[in-house]
TIRO-2110 file (N, C-alpha, C; in Angstrom, 1 decimal):
// TIRO-2110
41.2, 35.5, -15.5, N, 1, A
41.2, 34.5, -14.5, CA, 1, A
39.8, 33.8, -14.5, C, 1, A
39.7, 32.5, -14.4, N, 2, A
38.5, 31.8, -14.4, CA, 2, A
37.9, 31.6, -13.0, C, 2, A
36.7, 31.1, -13.0, N, 3, A
36.1, 30.8, -11.7, CA, 3, A
36.6, 29.5, -11.2, C, 3, A
36.5, 29.3, -9.8, N, 4, A
36.9, 28.1, -9.2, CA, 4, A
35.9, 27.0, -9.5, C, 4, A
36.3, 25.8, -9.6, N, 5, A
35.3, 24.7, -9.9, CA, 5, A
34.3, 24.6, -8.7, C, 5, A
33.1, 24.1, -9.0, N, 6, A
32.1, 24.0, -7.9, CA, 6, A
32.5, 23.0, -6.8, C, 6, A
33.4, 22.1, -7.2, N, 7, A
33.8, 21.1, -6.2, CA, 7, A
34.6, 21.7, -5.0, C, 7, A
35.3, 22.8, -5.3, N, 8, A
36.0, 23.5, -4.3, CA, 8, A
35.1, 24.1, -3.3, C, 8, A
34.0, 24.7, -3.7, N, 9, A
33.0, 25.2, -2.8, CA, 9, A
32.4, 24.2, -2.0, C, 9, A
32.1, 23.0, -2.6, N, 10, A
31.6, 21.9, -1.8, CA, 10, A
32.6, 21.4, -0.8, C, 10, A
33.8, 21.4, -1.2, N, 11, A
34.9, 20.9, -0.2, CA, 11, A
35.0, 21.9, 1.0, C, 11, A
34.9, 23.2, 0.6, N, 12, A
34.9, 24.2, 1.7, CA, 12, A
33.7, 24.0, 2.6, C, 12, A
32.6, 23.7, 2.0, N, 13, A
31.4, 23.5, 2.8, CA, 13, A
31.5, 22.3, 3.8, C, 13, A
32.1, 21.2, 3.3, N, 14, A
32.4, 20.1, 4.1, CA, 14, A
33.3, 20.4, 5.3, C, 14, A
34.4, 21.2, 5.0, N, 15, A
35.3, 21.6, 6.0, CA, 15, A
34.6, 22.5, 7.1, C, 15, A
33.8, 23.4, 6.6, N, 16, A
33.1, 24.3, 7.6, CA, 16, A
32.1, 23.4, 8.4, C, 16, A
31.4, 22.5, 7.8, N, 17, A
30.5, 21.7, 8.6, CA, 17, A
31.2, 20.8, 9.6, C, 17, A
32.4, 20.3, 9.2, N, 18, A
33.2, 19.5, 10.1, CA, 18, A
33.7, 20.3, 11.3, C, 18, A
34.1, 21.5, 11.0, N, 19, A
34.5, 22.4, 12.1, CA, 19, A
33.3, 22.7, 13.1, C, 19, A
32.1, 22.9, 12.5, N, 20, A
30.9, 23.1, 13.3, CA, 20, A
30.6, 21.9, 14.2, C, 20, A
30.6, 20.7, 13.6, N, 21, A
30.4, 19.5, 14.4, CA, 21, A
31.4, 19.3, 15.5, C, 21, A
32.6, 19.6, 15.2, N, 22, A
33.7, 19.5, 16.2, CA, 22, A
33.4, 20.5, 17.3, C, 22, A
33.0, 21.7, 17.0, N, 23, A
32.7, 22.7, 18.0, CA, 23, A
31.6, 22.3, 18.9, C, 23, A
30.5, 21.7, 18.3, N, 24, A
29.4, 21.3, 19.1, CA, 24, A
29.8, 20.1, 20.0, C, 24, A
30.5, 19.2, 19.5, N, 25, A
30.9, 18.0, 20.3, CA, 25, A
32.0, 18.2, 21.3, C, 25, A
32.9, 19.1, 21.0, N, 26, A
34.1, 19.2, 21.9, CA, 26, A
34.0, 20.3, 22.9, C, 26, A
33.2, 21.3, 22.6, N, 27, A
33.2, 22.5, 23.5, CA, 27, A
32.0, 22.4, 24.4, C, 27, A
32.0, 22.9, 25.6, N, 28, A
30.9, 22.9, 26.5, CA, 28, A
30.3, 24.3, 26.8, C, 28, A
30.9, 25.3, 26.3, N, 29, A
30.4, 26.7, 26.5, CA, 29, A
29.2, 26.9, 25.5, C, 29, A
28.1, 27.4, 26.0, N, 30, A
26.9, 27.5, 25.1, CA, 30, A
27.2, 28.5, 24.0, C, 30, A
27.9, 29.6, 24.2, N, 31, A
28.2, 30.5, 23.2, CA, 31, A
29.0, 29.9, 22.1, C, 31, A
30.0, 29.1, 22.4, N, 32, A
30.8, 28.4, 21.4, CA, 32, A
30.0, 27.4, 20.7, C, 32, A
29.2, 26.7, 21.4, N, 33, A
28.3, 25.7, 20.7, CA, 33, A
27.3, 26.4, 19.8, C, 33, A
26.8, 27.5, 20.2, N, 34, A
25.9, 28.3, 19.3, CA, 34, A
26.6, 28.8, 18.1, C, 34, A
27.8, 29.3, 18.2, N, 35, A
28.6, 29.7, 17.0, CA, 35, A
28.9, 28.6, 16.1, C, 35, A
29.2, 27.4, 16.7, N, 36, A
29.4, 26.2, 15.9, CA, 36, A
28.2, 25.8, 15.1, C, 36, A
27.0, 25.9, 15.7, N, 37, A
25.8, 25.6, 14.9, CA, 37, A
25.6, 26.6, 13.8, C, 37, A
25.9, 27.8, 14.0, N, 38, A
25.8, 28.9, 13.0, CA, 38, A
26.8, 28.6, 11.8, C, 38, A
28.0, 28.1, 12.2, N, 39, A
28.9, 27.7, 11.1, CA, 39, A
28.4, 26.6, 10.3, C, 39, A
27.7, 25.6, 11.0, N, 40, A
27.1, 24.5, 10.2, CA, 40, A
26.0, 25.0, 9.3, C, 40, A
25.2, 25.9, 9.8, N, 41, A
24.1, 26.5, 9.0, CA, 41, A
24.7, 27.2, 7.7, C, 41, A
25.8, 27.9, 7.9, N, 42, A
26.4, 28.6, 6.8, CA, 42, A
27.0, 27.6, 5.8, C, 42, A
27.5, 26.5, 6.3, N, 43, A
28.0, 25.4, 5.4, CA, 43, A
26.9, 24.9, 4.5, C, 43, A
25.7, 24.7, 5.1, N, 44, A
24.6, 24.2, 4.3, CA, 44, A
24.1, 25.3, 3.3, C, 44, A
24.2, 26.5, 3.8, N, 45, A
23.8, 27.6, 2.8, CA, 45, A
24.8, 27.7, 1.7, C, 45, A
26.0, 27.4, 1.9, N, 46, A
27.0, 27.4, 0.8, CA, 46, A
26.7, 26.3, -0.2, C, 46, A
26.3, 25.1, 0.3, N, 47, A
25.9, 24.0, -0.6, CA, 47, A
24.7, 24.4, -1.4, C, 47, A
23.7, 25.1, -0.8, N, 48, A
22.5, 25.5, -1.6, CA, 48, A
22.9, 26.5, -2.7, C, 48, A
23.8, 27.5, -2.4, N, 49, A
24.2, 28.4, -3.4, CA, 49, A
25.0, 27.8, -4.5, C, 49, A
25.9, 26.8, -4.1, N, 50, A
26.7, 26.1, -5.1, CA, 50, A
25.8, 25.3, -6.0, C, 50, A
24.8, 24.6, -5.5, N, 51, A
23.9, 23.8, -6.3, CA, 51, A
23.1, 24.7, -7.2, C, 51, A
22.7, 25.9, -6.8, N, 52, A
22.0, 26.8, -7.6, CA, 52, A
22.9, 27.3, -8.7, C, 52, A
24.1, 27.6, -8.4, N, 53, A
25.1, 28.0, -9.4, CA, 53, A
25.3, 26.9, -10.5, C, 53, A
25.5, 25.7, -10.0, N, 54, A
25.7, 24.6, -10.9, CA, 54, A
24.6, 24.3, -11.8, C, 54, A
23.4, 24.5, -11.3, N, 55, A
22.2, 24.2, -12.1, CA, 55, A
21.7, 25.4, -12.9, C, 55, A
22.3, 26.6, -12.6, N, 56, A
21.9, 27.8, -13.4, CA, 56, A
20.6, 28.3, -13.0, C, 56, A
20.2, 28.1, -11.7, N, 57, A
18.9, 28.6, -11.2, CA, 57, A
19.2, 29.5, -10.0, C, 57, A
18.1, 30.2, -9.6, N, 58, A
18.3, 31.0, -8.4, CA, 58, A
17.5, 30.4, -7.2, C, 58, A
17.0, 29.2, -7.3, N, 59, A
16.2, 28.6, -6.3, CA, 59, A
17.0, 28.4, -5.0, C, 59, A
18.3, 28.0, -5.1, N, 60, A
19.1, 27.8, -3.9, CA, 60, A
19.4, 29.1, -3.2, C, 60, A
19.5, 30.2, -4.0, N, 61, A
19.8, 31.5, -3.4, CA, 61, A
18.5, 32.0, -2.7, C, 61, A
17.4, 31.7, -3.2, N, 62, A
16.1, 32.1, -2.5, CA, 62, A
16.0, 31.3, -1.2, C, 62, A
16.3, 30.0, -1.2, N, 63, A
16.3, 29.2, 0.0, CA, 63, A
17.2, 29.8, 1.1, C, 63, A
18.4, 30.2, 0.6, N, 64, A
19.4, 30.7, 1.5, CA, 64, A
18.9, 32.1, 2.1, C, 64, A
18.3, 32.9, 1.3, N, 65, A
17.8, 34.1, 1.8, CA, 65, A
16.8, 33.9, 2.9, C, 65, A
15.9, 33.0, 2.8, N, 66, A
14.9, 32.7, 3.9, CA, 66, A
15.6, 32.0, 5.0, C, 66, A
16.6, 31.2, 4.8, N, 67, A
17.3, 30.5, 5.9, CA, 67, A
18.1, 31.6, 6.7, C, 67, A
18.6, 32.6, 6.1, N, 68, A
19.3, 33.6, 6.8, CA, 68, A
18.4, 34.5, 7.6, C, 68, A
17.2, 34.7, 7.1, N, 69, A
16.2, 35.4, 7.9, CA, 69, A
15.8, 34.7, 9.1, C, 69, A
15.6, 33.4, 9.0, N, 70, A
15.2, 32.5, 10.1, CA, 70, A
16.4, 32.4, 11.1, C, 70, A
17.6, 32.4, 10.6, N, 71, A
18.8, 32.3, 11.4, CA, 71, A
19.0, 33.6, 12.3, C, 71, A
18.6, 34.7, 11.7, N, 72, A
18.7, 36.0, 12.4, CA, 72, A
17.8, 36.0, 13.6, C, 72, A
16.5, 35.5, 13.4, N, 73, A
15.6, 35.4, 14.5, CA, 73, A
16.0, 34.4, 15.5, C, 73, A
16.5, 33.3, 15.0, N, 74, A
17.0, 32.2, 15.9, CA, 74, A
18.2, 32.7, 16.8, C, 74, A
19.0, 33.5, 16.2, N, 75, A
20.2, 34.0, 16.9, CA, 75, A
19.7, 35.0, 18.0, C, 75, A
18.7, 35.8, 17.7, N, 76, A
18.2, 36.8, 18.7, CA, 76, A
17.6, 36.1, 19.9, C, 76, A
16.8, 35.1, 19.6, N, 77, A
16.1, 34.3, 20.6, CA, 77, A
17.1, 33.5, 21.4, C, 77, A
18.0, 32.9, 20.7, N, 78, A
19.0, 32.1, 21.4, CA, 78, A
19.9, 32.9, 22.4, C, 78, A
20.3, 34.0, 21.9, N, 79, A
21.2, 34.9, 22.8, CA, 79, A
20.4, 35.4, 23.9, C, 79, A
19.1, 35.7, 23.7, N, 80, A
18.3, 36.2, 24.8, CA, 80, A
18.1, 35.1, 25.9, C, 80, A
17.9, 33.9, 25.4, N, 81, A
17.8, 32.8, 26.4, CA, 81, A
19.1, 32.6, 27.1, C, 81, A
20.2, 32.7, 26.4, N, 82, A
21.5, 32.6, 27.1, CA, 82, A
21.8, 33.7, 28.1, C, 82, A
21.3, 34.9, 27.8, N, 83, A
21.5, 36.0, 28.8, CA, 83, A
20.7, 35.7, 30.0, C, 83, A
19.4, 35.2, 29.9, N, 84, A
18.6, 34.9, 31.0, CA, 84, A
19.2, 33.7, 31.8, C, 84, A
19.7, 32.7, 31.2, N, 85, A
20.3, 31.6, 31.9, CA, 85, A
21.6, 32.1, 32.7, C, 85, A
22.3, 33.0, 32.1, N, 86, A
23.5, 33.6, 32.8, CA, 86, A
23.1, 34.4, 34.0, C, 86, A
22.0, 35.1, 33.9, N, 87, A
21.5, 35.9, 35.1, CA, 87, A
21.1, 35.0, 36.2, C, 87, A
20.4, 33.9, 35.8, N, 88, A
19.8, 33.0, 36.9, CA, 88, A
20.9, 32.0, 37.4, C, 88, A
21.6, 31.4, 36.5, N, 89, A
22.6, 30.4, 37.0, CA, 89, A
24.0, 30.9, 37.1, C, 89, A
24.4, 32.0, 36.5, N, 90, A
25.7, 32.6, 36.6, CA, 90, A
26.7, 31.7, 35.9, C, 90, A
26.3, 30.9, 34.9, N, 91, A
27.2, 30.1, 34.1, CA, 91, A
26.7, 29.8, 32.7, C, 91, A
27.5, 29.5, 31.8, N, 92, A
27.1, 29.1, 30.5, CA, 92, A
27.8, 27.8, 30.1, C, 92, A
28.2, 27.1, 31.1, N, 93, A
28.8, 25.8, 30.9, CA, 93, A
27.7, 24.7, 30.8, C, 93, A
27.7, 24.0, 29.6, N, 94, A
26.6, 23.1, 29.3, CA, 94, A
26.4, 22.0, 30.3, C, 94, A
27.5, 21.5, 30.9, N, 95, A
27.4, 20.4, 31.8, CA, 95, A
26.7, 20.8, 33.1, C, 95, A
26.7, 22.1, 33.5, N, 96, A
26.1, 22.5, 34.7, CA, 96, A
24.7, 22.9, 34.5, C, 96, A
24.2, 22.9, 33.3, N, 97, A
22.8, 23.2, 33.0, CA, 97, A
22.0, 22.0, 32.5, C, 97, A
22.0, 21.0, 33.4, N, 98, A
21.4, 19.7, 32.9, CA, 98, A
19.9, 19.6, 33.4, C, 98, A
19.5, 20.4, 34.3, N, 99, A
18.1, 20.4, 34.7, CA, 99, A
17.3, 21.6, 34.2, C, 99, A
16.0, 21.5, 34.1, N, 100, A
15.2, 22.6, 33.7, CA, 100, A
14.6, 23.4, 34.9, C, 100, A
14.9, 22.9, 36.1, N, 101, A
14.4, 23.6, 37.3, CA, 101, A
15.3, 24.8, 37.5, C, 101, A
14.7, 25.9, 38.0, N, 102, A
15.5, 27.0, 38.4, CA, 102, A
15.7, 27.0, 39.9, C, 102, A
END
């Protein structure tokens, strides 16, 4: 069995990114929006790995490694902020969180 063409991986990346954009634009729950942004980040990571595979280098994989490390820190900070917002406002609905005043 041979490998799938690189175009299939790029098509999968486009589908994932489109799902992420739809999640950010159509949903109002902060957790759902956060997960949609993570899906978009993974779609971009897939493009980097696909490009590295197509070019025969490891540069894209190194970029993805650092991007995943930053994403882990971003996820921890983002979830901590959402927990604090939930404690103070008792909601995660984005339309109800329009002001920065507590």
